[in-house]
C-alpha positions as CSV (number, residue, x, y, z in Angstrom):
1,M,-20.5,23.9,46.1
2,S,-18.1,24.0,49.1
3,S,-15.5,21.4,49.6
4,L,-16.1,21.6,53.3
5,P,-19.0,19.2,54.1
6,L,-20.1,21.1,57.3
7,E,-19.7,24.7,56.1
8,G,-22.6,26.8,57.3
9,R,-23.5,24.4,60.1
10,V,-23.1,24.9,63.8
11,A,-22.0,22.1,66.2
12,I,-22.3,22.3,70.0
13,V,-19.8,20.1,71.8
14,T,-20.2,19.6,75.5
15,G,-17.0,18.6,77.3
16,G,-15.3,19.8,74.2
17,S,-12.2,21.4,75.8
18,R,-10.2,18.2,76.2
19,G,-10.0,14.5,75.5
20,I,-12.4,13.0,73.0
21,G,-14.5,16.2,73.0
22,G,-11.5,18.3,72.1
23,A,-10.7,15.9,69.2
24,I,-14.3,16.1,68.0
25,S,-14.3,19.9,68.2
26,T,-11.1,20.0,66.1
27,L,-12.5,17.6,63.4
28,L,-15.8,19.4,63.2
29,A,-14.0,22.8,62.7
30,E,-11.7,21.3,60.1
31,D,-14.8,20.1,58.2
32,G,-16.1,23.7,58.1
33,A,-18.5,23.8,61.1
34,T,-18.8,26.7,63.5
35,V,-18.1,25.0,66.8
36,A,-19.5,26.0,70.2
37,V,-17.3,24.4,72.8
38,V,-18.9,24.0,76.3
39,G,-16.7,23.1,79.2
40,L,-16.5,23.3,83.0
41,P,-15.4,26.6,84.6
42,E,-12.1,25.0,85.7
43,D,-11.4,24.2,82.0
44,Q,-11.8,27.9,80.9
45,A,-8.2,28.4,80.0
46,R,-8.1,25.1,78.0
47,T,-11.3,26.1,76.2
48,Q,-9.9,29.5,75.3
49,T,-6.7,27.8,73.9
50,L,-8.8,25.4,71.8
51,A,-11.0,28.3,70.5
52,S,-7.9,30.3,69.4
53,R,-6.5,27.2,67.6
54,L,-9.9,26.8,65.8
55,N,-9.9,30.6,64.9
56,G,-12.7,31.2,67.2
57,A,-13.5,32.9,70.5
58,A,-14.3,31.7,74.0
């Protein structure tokens, strides 16, 4: 059994590139979830930065 409670799960976080959404995205990833971060076009650079911190892609 995995020690990560959300391993194998996918979470979609809208508004996830900053603020509360960014914090939620980070916590979900730390608990093992694959996180899909959805943000506004003007937040694209911020979304890419967050994705790279979470070992993902934007």
